HTML snippet that shows the backbone in 3Dmol.js (N, CA, C, O; Angstrom):
<script src="https://3Dmol.org/build/3Dmol-min.js"></script>
<div id="view" style="width:600px;height:400px;position:relative"></div>
<script>
const pdb = `
ATOM      1  N   MET A   1       7.329   5.377  17.544  1.00  0.00           N
ATOM      2  CA  MET A   1       6.484   4.686  18.503  1.00  0.00           C
ATOM      3  C   MET A   1       5.271   4.099  17.790  1.00  0.00           C
ATOM      4  O   MET A   1       4.828   4.605  16.759  1.00  0.00           O
ATOM      5  N   PHE A   2       4.747   3.020  18.363  1.00  0.00           N
ATOM      6  CA  PHE A   2       3.645   2.298  17.756  1.00  0.00           C
ATOM      7  C   PHE A   2       2.517   2.081  18.761  1.00  0.00           C
ATOM      8  O   PHE A   2       2.728   2.078  19.974  1.00  0.00           O
ATOM      9  N   LEU A   3       1.316   1.901  18.221  1.00  0.00           N
ATOM     10  CA  LEU A   3       0.135   1.601  19.035  1.00  0.00           C
ATOM     11  C   LEU A   3      -0.322   0.186  18.710  1.00  0.00           C
ATOM     12  O   LEU A   3      -0.568  -0.141  17.549  1.00  0.00           O
ATOM     13  N   HIS A   4      -0.434  -0.657  19.740  1.00  0.00           N
ATOM     14  CA  HIS A   4      -0.905  -2.039  19.575  1.00  0.00           C
ATOM     15  C   HIS A   4      -2.424  -2.043  19.585  1.00  0.00           C
ATOM     16  O   HIS A   4      -3.044  -1.601  20.552  1.00  0.00           O
ATOM     17  N   LEU A   5      -3.035  -2.550  18.492  1.00  0.00           N
ATOM     18  CA  LEU A   5      -4.492  -2.527  18.351  1.00  0.00           C
ATOM     19  C   LEU A   5      -5.164  -3.852  18.690  1.00  0.00           C
ATOM     20  O   LEU A   5      -6.391  -3.931  18.743  1.00  0.00           O
ATOM     21  N   GLY A   6      -4.373  -4.883  18.918  1.00  0.00           N
ATOM     22  CA  GLY A   6      -4.929  -6.208  19.202  1.00  0.00           C
ATOM     23  C   GLY A   6      -4.239  -7.247  18.346  1.00  0.00           C
ATOM     24  O   GLY A   6      -3.716  -6.944  17.274  1.00  0.00           O
ATOM     25  N   GLU A   7      -4.243  -8.483  18.836  1.00  0.00           N
ATOM     26  CA  GLU A   7      -3.536  -9.592  18.198  1.00  0.00           C
ATOM     27  C   GLU A   7      -2.124  -9.150  17.838  1.00  0.00           C
ATOM     28  O   GLU A   7      -1.378  -8.722  18.719  1.00  0.00           O
ATOM     29  N   ASP A   8      -1.737  -9.240  16.579  1.00  0.00           N
ATOM     30  CA  ASP A   8      -0.374  -8.850  16.197  1.00  0.00           C
ATOM     31  C   ASP A   8      -0.364  -7.585  15.329  1.00  0.00           C
ATOM     32  O   ASP A   8       0.551  -7.384  14.530  1.00  0.00           O
ATOM     33  N   ILE A   9      -1.370  -6.751  15.488  1.00  0.00           N
ATOM     34  CA  ILE A   9      -1.491  -5.537  14.679  1.00  0.00           C
ATOM     35  C   ILE A   9      -1.001  -4.319  15.464  1.00  0.00           C
ATOM     36  O   ILE A   9      -1.496  -4.013  16.549  1.00  0.00           O
ATOM     37  N   ILE A  10      -0.014  -3.637  14.883  1.00  0.00           N
ATOM     38  CA  ILE A  10       0.465  -2.378  15.449  1.00  0.00           C
ATOM     39  C   ILE A  10       0.502  -1.344  14.325  1.00  0.00           C
ATOM     40  O   ILE A  10       0.715  -1.681  13.161  1.00  0.00           O
ATOM     41  N   VAL A  11       0.292  -0.083  14.694  1.00  0.00           N
ATOM     42  CA  VAL A  11       0.347   1.005  13.719  1.00  0.00           C
ATOM     43  C   VAL A  11       1.228   2.116  14.283  1.00  0.00           C
ATOM     44  O   VAL A  11       1.315   2.285  15.499  1.00  0.00           O
ATOM     45  N   PRO A  12       1.879   2.870  13.408  1.00  0.00           N
ATOM     46  CA  PRO A  12       2.657   4.014  13.897  1.00  0.00           C
ATOM     47  C   PRO A  12       1.722   5.018  14.571  1.00  0.00           C
ATOM     48  O   PRO A  12       0.649   5.315  14.045  1.00  0.00           O
ATOM     49  N   LYS A  13       2.120   5.538  15.723  1.00  0.00           N
ATOM     50  CA  LYS A  13       1.240   6.459  16.452  1.00  0.00           C
ATOM     51  C   LYS A  13       0.959   7.714  15.645  1.00  0.00           C
ATOM     52  O   LYS A  13      -0.112   8.304  15.787  1.00  0.00           O
ATOM     53  N   ASN A  14       1.889   8.137  14.803  1.00  0.00           N
ATOM     54  CA  ASN A  14       1.649   9.354  14.026  1.00  0.00           C
ATOM     55  C   ASN A  14       0.694   9.140  12.854  1.00  0.00           C
ATOM     56  O   ASN A  14       0.321  10.105  12.187  1.00  0.00           O
ATOM     57  N   SER A  15       0.284   7.880  12.587  1.00  0.00           N
ATOM     58  CA  SER A  15      -0.705   7.631  11.536  1.00  0.00           C
ATOM     59  C   SER A  15      -2.134   7.586  12.088  1.00  0.00           C
ATOM     60  O   SER A  15      -3.094   7.547  11.318  1.00  0.00           O
ATOM     61  N   VAL A  16      -2.280   7.591  13.427  1.00  0.00           N
ATOM     62  CA  VAL A  16      -3.606   7.512  14.045  1.00  0.00           C
ATOM     63  C   VAL A  16      -4.299   8.872  13.951  1.00  0.00           C
ATOM     64  O   VAL A  16      -3.780   9.887  14.414  1.00  0.00           O
ATOM     65  N   ILE A  17      -5.488   8.864  13.340  1.00  0.00           N
ATOM     66  CA  ILE A  17      -6.296  10.075  13.208  1.00  0.00           C
ATOM     67  C   ILE A  17      -7.331  10.141  14.319  1.00  0.00           C
ATOM     68  O   ILE A  17      -7.593  11.209  14.872  1.00  0.00           O
ATOM     69  N   GLY A  18      -7.922   8.987  14.644  1.00  0.00           N
ATOM     70  CA  GLY A  18      -8.930   8.967  15.698  1.00  0.00           C
ATOM     71  C   GLY A  18      -9.204   7.572  16.207  1.00  0.00           C
ATOM     72  O   GLY A  18      -9.004   6.582  15.503  1.00  0.00           O
ATOM     73  N   ILE A  19      -9.668   7.510  17.453  1.00  0.00           N
ATOM     74  CA  ILE A  19     -10.056   6.263  18.112  1.00  0.00           C
ATOM     75  C   ILE A  19     -11.509   6.449  18.537  1.00  0.00           C
ATOM     76  O   ILE A  19     -11.819   7.347  19.320  1.00  0.00           O
ATOM     77  N   PHE A  20     -12.412   5.590  18.015  1.00  0.00           N
ATOM     78  CA  PHE A  20     -13.843   5.793  18.209  1.00  0.00           C
ATOM     79  C   PHE A  20     -14.525   4.558  18.784  1.00  0.00           C
ATOM     80  O   PHE A  20     -14.276   3.440  18.333  1.00  0.00           O
ATOM     81  N   ASP A  21     -15.371   4.755  19.764  1.00  0.00           N
ATOM     82  CA  ASP A  21     -16.174   3.685  20.358  1.00  0.00           C
ATOM     83  C   ASP A  21     -17.257   3.268  19.363  1.00  0.00           C
ATOM     84  O   ASP A  21     -18.027   4.104  18.891  1.00  0.00           O
ATOM     85  N   LYS A  22     -17.312   1.991  19.050  1.00  0.00           N
ATOM     86  CA  LYS A  22     -18.263   1.488  18.053  1.00  0.00           C
ATOM     87  C   LYS A  22     -19.706   1.746  18.451  1.00  0.00           C
ATOM     88  O   LYS A  22     -20.512   2.174  17.625  1.00  0.00           O
ATOM     89  N   GLU A  23     -20.036   1.489  19.710  1.00  0.00           N
ATOM     90  CA  GLU A  23     -21.418   1.660  20.168  1.00  0.00           C
ATOM     91  C   GLU A  23     -21.888   3.106  20.036  1.00  0.00           C
ATOM     92  O   GLU A  23     -23.028   3.358  19.643  1.00  0.00           O
ATOM     93  N   LYS A  24     -21.021   4.043  20.360  1.00  0.00           N
ATOM     94  CA  LYS A  24     -21.405   5.455  20.318  1.00  0.00           C
ATOM     95  C   LYS A  24     -21.458   5.995  18.903  1.00  0.00           C
ATOM     96  O   LYS A  24     -22.239   6.902  18.614  1.00  0.00           O
ATOM     97  N   CYS A  25     -20.638   5.449  18.017  1.00  0.00           N
ATOM     98  CA  CYS A  25     -20.563   5.965  16.647  1.00  0.00           C
ATOM     99  C   CYS A  25     -21.532   5.282  15.685  1.00  0.00           C
ATOM    100  O   CYS A  25     -21.868   5.850  14.646  1.00  0.00           O
ATOM    101  N   SER A  26     -21.979   4.087  16.010  1.00  0.00           N
ATOM    102  CA  SER A  26     -22.800   3.311  15.082  1.00  0.00           C
ATOM    103  C   SER A  26     -24.178   3.902  14.825  1.00  0.00           C
ATOM    104  O   SER A  26     -24.813   3.575  13.822  1.00  0.00           O
ATOM    105  N   SER A  27     -24.644   4.758  15.706  1.00  0.00           N
ATOM    106  CA  SER A  27     -25.978   5.324  15.516  1.00  0.00           C
ATOM    107  C   SER A  27     -25.991   6.453  14.487  1.00  0.00           C
ATOM    108  O   SER A  27     -27.061   6.845  14.023  1.00  0.00           O
ATOM    109  N   SER A  28     -24.839   6.975  14.128  1.00  0.00           N
ATOM    110  CA  SER A  28     -24.745   8.073  13.173  1.00  0.00           C
ATOM    111  C   SER A  28     -24.831   7.553  11.736  1.00  0.00           C
ATOM    112  O   SER A  28     -24.107   6.633  11.357  1.00  0.00           O
ATOM    113  N   ILE A  29     -25.714   8.143  10.951  1.00  0.00           N
ATOM    114  CA  ILE A  29     -25.863   7.759   9.544  1.00  0.00           C
ATOM    115  C   ILE A  29     -24.575   8.061   8.785  1.00  0.00           C
ATOM    116  O   ILE A  29     -24.143   7.263   7.952  1.00  0.00           O
ATOM    117  N   ILE A  30     -23.968   9.191   9.062  1.00  0.00           N
ATOM    118  CA  ILE A  30     -22.736   9.577   8.375  1.00  0.00           C
ATOM    119  C   ILE A  30     -21.617   8.582   8.669  1.00  0.00           C
ATOM    120  O   ILE A  30     -20.868   8.200   7.770  1.00  0.00           O
ATOM    121  N   THR A  31     -21.507   8.166   9.922  1.00  0.00           N
ATOM    122  CA  THR A  31     -20.468   7.197  10.289  1.00  0.00           C
ATOM    123  C   THR A  31     -20.716   5.873   9.589  1.00  0.00           C
ATOM    124  O   THR A  31     -19.779   5.265   9.073  1.00  0.00           O
ATOM    125  N   ARG A  32     -21.964   5.416   9.561  1.00  0.00           N
ATOM    126  CA  ARG A  32     -22.277   4.156   8.876  1.00  0.00           C
ATOM    127  C   ARG A  32     -21.924   4.239   7.392  1.00  0.00           C
ATOM    128  O   ARG A  32     -21.381   3.287   6.833  1.00  0.00           O
ATOM    129  N   GLU A  33     -22.228   5.368   6.749  1.00  0.00           N
ATOM    130  CA  GLU A  33     -21.895   5.549   5.334  1.00  0.00           C
ATOM    131  C   GLU A  33     -20.374   5.539   5.134  1.00  0.00           C
ATOM    132  O   GLU A  33     -19.868   4.940   4.186  1.00  0.00           O
ATOM    133  N   PHE A  34     -19.662   6.203   6.031  1.00  0.00           N
ATOM    134  CA  PHE A  34     -18.207   6.239   5.957  1.00  0.00           C
ATOM    135  C   PHE A  34     -17.627   4.825   6.058  1.00  0.00           C
ATOM    136  O   PHE A  34     -16.731   4.460   5.297  1.00  0.00           O
ATOM    137  N   ILE A  35     -18.141   4.040   6.995  1.00  0.00           N
ATOM    138  CA  ILE A  35     -17.691   2.657   7.182  1.00  0.00           C
ATOM    139  C   ILE A  35     -17.995   1.823   5.935  1.00  0.00           C
ATOM    140  O   ILE A  35     -17.154   1.039   5.496  1.00  0.00           O
ATOM    141  N   GLU A  36     -19.184   1.986   5.366  1.00  0.00           N
ATOM    142  CA  GLU A  36     -19.552   1.243   4.158  1.00  0.00           C
ATOM    143  C   GLU A  36     -18.618   1.569   2.994  1.00  0.00           C
ATOM    144  O   GLU A  36     -18.212   0.676   2.251  1.00  0.00           O
ATOM    145  N   ILE A  37     -18.279   2.846   2.839  1.00  0.00           N
ATOM    146  CA  ILE A  37     -17.364   3.247   1.765  1.00  0.00           C
ATOM    147  C   ILE A  37     -15.989   2.637   1.996  1.00  0.00           C
ATOM    148  O   ILE A  37     -15.376   2.111   1.067  1.00  0.00           O
ATOM    149  N   ALA A  38     -15.502   2.704   3.230  1.00  0.00           N
ATOM    150  CA  ALA A  38     -14.192   2.118   3.550  1.00  0.00           C
ATOM    151  C   ALA A  38     -14.185   0.620   3.274  1.00  0.00           C
ATOM    152  O   ALA A  38     -13.197   0.085   2.771  1.00  0.00           O
ATOM    153  N   GLU A  39     -15.281  -0.057   3.602  1.00  0.00           N
ATOM    154  CA  GLU A  39     -15.395  -1.501   3.323  1.00  0.00           C
ATOM    155  C   GLU A  39     -15.343  -1.766   1.828  1.00  0.00           C
ATOM    156  O   GLU A  39     -14.615  -2.650   1.377  1.00  0.00           O
ATOM    157  N   SER A  40     -16.118  -0.997   1.052  1.00  0.00           N
ATOM    158  CA  SER A  40     -16.171  -1.223  -0.395  1.00  0.00           C
ATOM    159  C   SER A  40     -14.836  -0.926  -1.070  1.00  0.00           C
ATOM    160  O   SER A  40     -14.521  -1.511  -2.106  1.00  0.00           O
ATOM    161  N   GLU A  41     -14.051  -0.021  -0.490  1.00  0.00           N
ATOM    162  CA  GLU A  41     -12.737   0.317  -1.036  1.00  0.00           C
ATOM    163  C   GLU A  41     -11.625  -0.546  -0.448  1.00  0.00           C
ATOM    164  O   GLU A  41     -10.444  -0.309  -0.705  1.00  0.00           O
ATOM    165  N   LYS A  42     -12.007  -1.544   0.339  1.00  0.00           N
ATOM    166  CA  LYS A  42     -11.055  -2.483   0.956  1.00  0.00           C
ATOM    167  C   LYS A  42     -10.023  -1.751   1.824  1.00  0.00           C
ATOM    168  O   LYS A  42      -8.838  -2.085   1.804  1.00  0.00           O
ATOM    169  N   LYS A  43     -10.478  -0.764   2.575  1.00  0.00           N
ATOM    170  CA  LYS A  43      -9.601  -0.003   3.466  1.00  0.00           C
ATOM    171  C   LYS A  43      -9.924  -0.285   4.928  1.00  0.00           C
ATOM    172  O   LYS A  43      -9.676   0.546   5.801  1.00  0.00           O
ATOM    173  N   MET A  44     -10.480  -1.469   5.186  1.00  0.00           N
ATOM    174  CA  MET A  44     -10.875  -1.820   6.537  1.00  0.00           C
ATOM    175  C   MET A  44     -10.297  -3.184   6.890  1.00  0.00           C
ATOM    176  O   MET A  44     -10.345  -4.123   6.095  1.00  0.00           O
ATOM    177  N   LEU A  45      -9.749  -3.270   8.099  1.00  0.00           N
ATOM    178  CA  LEU A  45      -9.179  -4.530   8.570  1.00  0.00           C
ATOM    179  C   LEU A  45      -9.776  -4.876   9.919  1.00  0.00           C
ATOM    180  O   LEU A  45      -9.711  -4.092  10.865  1.00  0.00           O
ATOM    181  N   ARG A  46     -10.361  -6.065   9.991  1.00  0.00           N
ATOM    182  CA  ARG A  46     -10.918  -6.545  11.257  1.00  0.00           C
ATOM    183  C   ARG A  46      -9.840  -7.314  12.004  1.00  0.00           C
ATOM    184  O   ARG A  46      -9.199  -8.208  11.450  1.00  0.00           O
ATOM    185  N   ILE A  47      -9.650  -6.957  13.263  1.00  0.00           N
ATOM    186  CA  ILE A  47      -8.658  -7.619  14.105  1.00  0.00           C
ATOM    187  C   ILE A  47      -9.384  -8.664  14.950  1.00  0.00           C
ATOM    188  O   ILE A  47     -10.281  -8.324  15.721  1.00  0.00           O
ATOM    189  N   GLY A  48      -9.005  -9.910  14.809  1.00  0.00           N
ATOM    190  CA  GLY A  48      -9.644 -10.981  15.575  1.00  0.00           C
ATOM    191  C   GLY A  48     -10.996 -11.346  14.988  1.00  0.00           C
ATOM    192  O   GLY A  48     -11.975 -10.629  15.196  1.00  0.00           O
ATOM    193  N   SER A  49     -11.061 -12.431  14.271  1.00  0.00           N
ATOM    194  CA  SER A  49     -12.289 -12.797  13.558  1.00  0.00           C
ATOM    195  C   SER A  49     -13.441 -13.190  14.484  1.00  0.00           C
ATOM    196  O   SER A  49     -14.602 -12.974  14.138  1.00  0.00           O
ATOM    197  N   ASP A  50     -13.146 -13.756  15.642  1.00  0.00           N
ATOM    198  CA  ASP A  50     -14.209 -14.234  16.521  1.00  0.00           C
ATOM    199  C   ASP A  50     -14.589 -13.251  17.627  1.00  0.00           C
ATOM    200  O   ASP A  50     -15.587 -13.446  18.322  1.00  0.00           O
ATOM    201  N   GLU A  51     -13.797 -12.206  17.784  1.00  0.00           N
ATOM    202  CA  GLU A  51     -14.042 -11.289  18.892  1.00  0.00           C
ATOM    203  C   GLU A  51     -14.979 -10.161  18.491  1.00  0.00           C
ATOM    204  O   GLU A  51     -15.038  -9.765  17.327  1.00  0.00           O
ATOM    205  N   LYS A  52     -15.707  -9.655  19.471  1.00  0.00           N
ATOM    206  CA  LYS A  52     -16.623  -8.550  19.257  1.00  0.00           C
ATOM    207  C   LYS A  52     -15.841  -7.269  18.954  1.00  0.00           C
ATOM    208  O   LYS A  52     -14.856  -6.957  19.624  1.00  0.00           O
ATOM    209  N   ILE A  53     -16.288  -6.545  17.951  1.00  0.00           N
ATOM    210  CA  ILE A  53     -15.652  -5.272  17.607  1.00  0.00           C
ATOM    211  C   ILE A  53     -16.121  -4.221  18.603  1.00  0.00           C
ATOM    212  O   ILE A  53     -17.320  -4.022  18.796  1.00  0.00           O
ATOM    213  N   ARG A  54     -15.173  -3.561  19.226  1.00  0.00           N
ATOM    214  CA  ARG A  54     -15.507  -2.537  20.219  1.00  0.00           C
ATOM    215  C   ARG A  54     -15.082  -1.148  19.788  1.00  0.00           C
ATOM    216  O   ARG A  54     -15.631  -0.154  20.263  1.00  0.00           O
ATOM    217  N   THR A  55     -14.095  -1.067  18.878  1.00  0.00           N
ATOM    218  CA  THR A  55     -13.505   0.225  18.545  1.00  0.00           C
ATOM    219  C   THR A  55     -13.161   0.320  17.059  1.00  0.00           C
ATOM    220  O   THR A  55     -12.718  -0.656  16.453  1.00  0.00           O
ATOM    221  N   PHE A  56     -13.370   1.504  16.479  1.00  0.00           N
ATOM    222  CA  PHE A  56     -12.866   1.844  15.153  1.00  0.00           C
ATOM    223  C   PHE A  56     -11.622   2.699  15.361  1.00  0.00           C
ATOM    224  O   PHE A  56     -11.655   3.672  16.114  1.00  0.00           O
ATOM    225  N   VAL A  57     -10.526   2.340  14.698  1.00  0.00           N
ATOM    226  CA  VAL A  57      -9.324   3.166  14.755  1.00  0.00           C
ATOM    227  C   VAL A  57      -9.060   3.661  13.330  1.00  0.00           C
ATOM    228  O   VAL A  57      -8.734   2.877  12.439  1.00  0.00           O
ATOM    229  N   LEU A  58      -9.204   4.955  13.136  1.00  0.00           N
ATOM    230  CA  LEU A  58      -8.998   5.578  11.837  1.00  0.00           C
ATOM    231  C   LEU A  58      -7.541   5.991  11.716  1.00  0.00           C
ATOM    232  O   LEU A  58      -7.022   6.722  12.559  1.00  0.00           O
ATOM    233  N   THR A  59      -6.879   5.516  10.654  1.00  0.00           N
ATOM    234  CA  THR A  59      -5.478   5.858  10.417  1.00  0.00           C
ATOM    235  C   THR A  59      -5.320   6.392   8.994  1.00  0.00           C
ATOM    236  O   THR A  59      -6.274   6.406   8.217  1.00  0.00           O
ATOM    237  N   ASN A  60      -4.121   6.824   8.670  1.00  0.00           N
ATOM    238  CA  ASN A  60      -3.837   7.285   7.310  1.00  0.00           C
ATOM    239  C   ASN A  60      -4.009   6.165   6.286  1.00  0.00           C
ATOM    240  O   ASN A  60      -4.289   6.427   5.117  1.00  0.00           O
ATOM    241  N   GLU A  61      -3.841   4.924   6.722  1.00  0.00           N
ATOM    242  CA  GLU A  61      -3.909   3.780   5.819  1.00  0.00           C
ATOM    243  C   GLU A  61      -5.314   3.206   5.665  1.00  0.00           C
ATOM    244  O   GLU A  61      -5.600   2.547   4.665  1.00  0.00           O
ATOM    245  N   GLY A  62      -6.192   3.444   6.631  1.00  0.00           N
ATOM    246  CA  GLY A  62      -7.537   2.887   6.592  1.00  0.00           C
ATOM    247  C   GLY A  62      -8.138   2.809   7.977  1.00  0.00           C
ATOM    248  O   GLY A  62      -7.748   3.539   8.888  1.00  0.00           O
ATOM    249  N   ILE A  63      -9.111   1.894   8.119  1.00  0.00           N
ATOM    250  CA  ILE A  63      -9.823   1.733   9.391  1.00  0.00           C
ATOM    251  C   ILE A  63      -9.560   0.338   9.934  1.00  0.00           C
ATOM    252  O   ILE A  63      -9.666  -0.656   9.215  1.00  0.00           O
ATOM    253  N   TYR A  64      -9.216   0.281  11.211  1.00  0.00           N
ATOM    254  CA  TYR A  64      -9.024  -0.989  11.903  1.00  0.00           C
ATOM    255  C   TYR A  64     -10.195  -1.185  12.855  1.00  0.00           C
ATOM    256  O   TYR A  64     -10.580  -0.262  13.572  1.00  0.00           O
ATOM    257  N   LEU A  65     -10.758  -2.384  12.859  1.00  0.00           N
ATOM    258  CA  LEU A  65     -11.846  -2.739  13.769  1.00  0.00           C
ATOM    259  C   LEU A  65     -11.235  -3.578  14.880  1.00  0.00           C
ATOM    260  O   LEU A  65     -10.827  -4.717  14.652  1.00  0.00           O
ATOM    261  N   SER A  66     -11.173  -3.017  16.080  1.00  0.00           N
ATOM    262  CA  SER A  66     -10.444  -3.648  17.177  1.00  0.00           C
ATOM    263  C   SER A  66     -11.378  -4.187  18.258  1.00  0.00           C
ATOM    264  O   SER A  66     -12.407  -3.581  18.556  1.00  0.00           O
ATOM    265  N   PRO A  67     -11.012  -5.331  18.845  1.00  0.00           N
ATOM    266  CA  PRO A  67     -11.780  -5.861  19.970  1.00  0.00           C
ATOM    267  C   PRO A  67     -11.414  -5.184  21.294  1.00  0.00           C
ATOM    268  O   PRO A  67     -12.040  -5.458  22.318  1.00  0.00           O
ATOM    269  N   ILE A  68     -10.422  -4.317  21.284  1.00  0.00           N
ATOM    270  CA  ILE A  68      -9.984  -3.619  22.496  1.00  0.00           C
ATOM    271  C   ILE A  68     -10.813  -2.356  22.663  1.00  0.00           C
ATOM    272  O   ILE A  68     -11.101  -1.670  21.683  1.00  0.00           O
ATOM    273  N   SER A  69     -11.198  -2.044  23.890  1.00  0.00           N
ATOM    274  CA  SER A  69     -12.053  -0.883  24.132  1.00  0.00           C
ATOM    275  C   SER A  69     -11.344   0.414  23.744  1.00  0.00           C
ATOM    276  O   SER A  69     -10.117   0.507  23.788  1.00  0.00           O
ATOM    277  N   SER A  70     -12.138   1.404  23.365  1.00  0.00           N
ATOM    278  CA  SER A  70     -11.583   2.706  22.989  1.00  0.00           C
ATOM    279  C   SER A  70     -10.859   3.351  24.169  1.00  0.00           C
ATOM    280  O   SER A  70      -9.867   4.053  23.973  1.00  0.00           O
ATOM    281  N   ILE A  71     -11.337   3.126  25.375  1.00  0.00           N
ATOM    282  CA  ILE A  71     -10.700   3.691  26.569  1.00  0.00           C
ATOM    283  C   ILE A  71      -9.293   3.110  26.738  1.00  0.00           C
ATOM    284  O   ILE A  71      -8.345   3.849  27.003  1.00  0.00           O
ATOM    285  N   THR A  72      -9.158   1.803  26.587  1.00  0.00           N
ATOM    286  CA  THR A  72      -7.849   1.153  26.711  1.00  0.00           C
ATOM    287  C   THR A  72      -6.900   1.635  25.632  1.00  0.00           C
ATOM    288  O   THR A  72      -5.737   1.928  25.912  1.00  0.00           O
ATOM    289  N   LEU A  73      -7.389   1.720  24.384  1.00  0.00           N
ATOM    290  CA  LEU A  73      -6.534   2.188  23.294  1.00  0.00           C
ATOM    291  C   LEU A  73      -6.118   3.641  23.503  1.00  0.00           C
ATOM    292  O   LEU A  73      -4.979   4.012  23.221  1.00  0.00           O
ATOM    293  N   LEU A  74      -7.035   4.452  23.994  1.00  0.00           N
ATOM    294  CA  LEU A  74      -6.705   5.856  24.259  1.00  0.00           C
ATOM    295  C   LEU A  74      -5.626   5.956  25.344  1.00  0.00           C
ATOM    296  O   LEU A  74      -4.702   6.762  25.231  1.00  0.00           O
ATOM    297  N   LYS A  75      -5.747   5.135  26.393  1.00  0.00           N
ATOM    298  CA  LYS A  75      -4.729   5.130  27.452  1.00  0.00           C
ATOM    299  C   LYS A  75      -3.369   4.725  26.889  1.00  0.00           C
ATOM    300  O   LYS A  75      -2.350   5.329  27.222  1.00  0.00           O
ATOM    301  N   ARG A  76      -3.357   3.697  26.033  1.00  0.00           N
ATOM    302  CA  ARG A  76      -2.105   3.263  25.411  1.00  0.00           C
ATOM    303  C   ARG A  76      -1.510   4.394  24.570  1.00  0.00           C
ATOM    304  O   ARG A  76      -0.308   4.657  24.612  1.00  0.00           O
ATOM    305  N   PHE A  77      -2.382   5.054  23.807  1.00  0.00           N
ATOM    306  CA  PHE A  77      -1.922   6.141  22.947  1.00  0.00           C
ATOM    307  C   PHE A  77      -1.326   7.276  23.782  1.00  0.00           C
ATOM    308  O   PHE A  77      -0.278   7.823  23.438  1.00  0.00           O
ATOM    309  N   GLN A  78      -1.997   7.623  24.875  1.00  0.00           N
ATOM    310  CA  GLN A  78      -1.506   8.695  25.735  1.00  0.00           C
ATOM    311  C   GLN A  78      -0.176   8.320  26.373  1.00  0.00           C
ATOM    312  O   GLN A  78       0.711   9.165  26.496  1.00  0.00           O
ATOM    313  N   GLN A  79      -0.025   7.056  26.783  1.00  0.00           N
ATOM    314  CA  GLN A  79       1.238   6.610  27.367  1.00  0.00           C
ATOM    315  C   GLN A  79       2.368   6.700  26.340  1.00  0.00           C
ATOM    316  O   GLN A  79       3.482   7.114  26.661  1.00  0.00           O
ATOM    317  N   ILE A  80       2.067   6.308  25.115  1.00  0.00           N
ATOM    318  CA  ILE A  80       3.069   6.383  24.051  1.00  0.00           C
ATOM    319  C   ILE A  80       3.422   7.836  23.785  1.00  0.00           C
ATOM    320  O   ILE A  80       4.590   8.178  23.599  1.00  0.00           O
ATOM    321  N   TYR A  81       2.400   8.692  23.768  1.00  0.00           N
ATOM    322  CA  TYR A  81       2.634  10.116  23.524  1.00  0.00           C
ATOM    323  C   TYR A  81       3.525  10.710  24.619  1.00  0.00           C
ATOM    324  O   TYR A  81       4.444  11.479  24.334  1.00  0.00           O
ATOM    325  N   GLU A  82       3.246  10.347  25.865  1.00  0.00           N
ATOM    326  CA  GLU A  82       4.051  10.850  26.988  1.00  0.00           C
ATOM    327  C   GLU A  82       5.477  10.329  26.890  1.00  0.00           C
ATOM    328  O   GLU A  82       6.419  11.077  27.149  1.00  0.00           O
ATOM    329  N   LEU A  83       5.662   9.053  26.519  1.00  0.00           N
ATOM    330  CA  LEU A  83       7.007   8.502  26.342  1.00  0.00           C
ATOM    331  C   LEU A  83       7.747   9.239  25.247  1.00  0.00           C
ATOM    332  O   LEU A  83       8.932   9.542  25.388  1.00  0.00           O
ATOM    333  N   GLY A  84       7.049   9.530  24.146  1.00  0.00           N
ATOM    334  CA  GLY A  84       7.653  10.253  23.034  1.00  0.00           C
ATOM    335  C   GLY A  84       8.093  11.641  23.441  1.00  0.00           C
ATOM    336  O   GLY A  84       9.145  12.105  23.001  1.00  0.00           O
ATOM    337  N   ASN A  85       7.311  12.320  24.276  1.00  0.00           N
ATOM    338  CA  ASN A  85       7.681  13.657  24.739  1.00  0.00           C
ATOM    339  C   ASN A  85       8.875  13.602  25.677  1.00  0.00           C
ATOM    340  O   ASN A  85       9.711  14.506  25.678  1.00  0.00           O
ATOM    341  N   ASP A  86       8.957  12.529  26.487  1.00  0.00           N
ATOM    342  CA  ASP A  86      10.089  12.392  27.402  1.00  0.00           C
ATOM    343  C   ASP A  86      11.389  12.191  26.616  1.00  0.00           C
ATOM    344  O   ASP A  86      12.443  12.680  27.023  1.00  0.00           O
ATOM    345  N   GLU A  87      11.315  11.481  25.503  1.00  0.00           N
ATOM    346  CA  GLU A  87      12.500  11.233  24.690  1.00  0.00           C
ATOM    347  C   GLU A  87      13.027  12.520  24.068  1.00  0.00           C
ATOM    348  O   GLU A  87      14.228  12.656  23.837  1.00  0.00           O
ATOM    349  N   ASN A  88      12.116  13.474  23.795  1.00  0.00           N
ATOM    350  CA  ASN A  88      12.525  14.725  23.153  1.00  0.00           C
ATOM    351  C   ASN A  88      13.044  15.743  24.150  1.00  0.00           C
ATOM    352  O   ASN A  88      13.541  16.792  23.742  1.00  0.00           O
ATOM    353  N   SER A  89      12.945  15.467  25.448  1.00  0.00           N
ATOM    354  CA  SER A  89      13.366  16.425  26.475  1.00  0.00           C
ATOM    355  C   SER A  89      14.876  16.462  26.603  1.00  0.00           C
ATOM    356  O   SER A  89      15.408  17.213  27.420  1.00  0.00           O
TER     357      SER A  89
END
`;
const viewer = $3Dmol.createViewer("view");
viewer.addModel(pdb, "pdb");
viewer.setStyle({}, {cartoon: {color: "spectrum"}});
viewer.zoomTo();
viewer.render();
</script>
């Protein structure tokens, strides 16, 4: 199963470590440092060049900056998780 992050970007659901609201996380010094390191190591991908970044999605491969709200992405993730559990029943 995959999670759609915006535009044509999808990631495997099992690679998602966390989904974070940009506004709530940006005030943390540690989070800002983490983002700066990821940028310098080229492990960050911005989805949609003209759209406002609303969410950081941390995966095994890096960080995706998504214009989709963290609430919407979390709902998508939960729906995928529920579908995955139904398949295993």
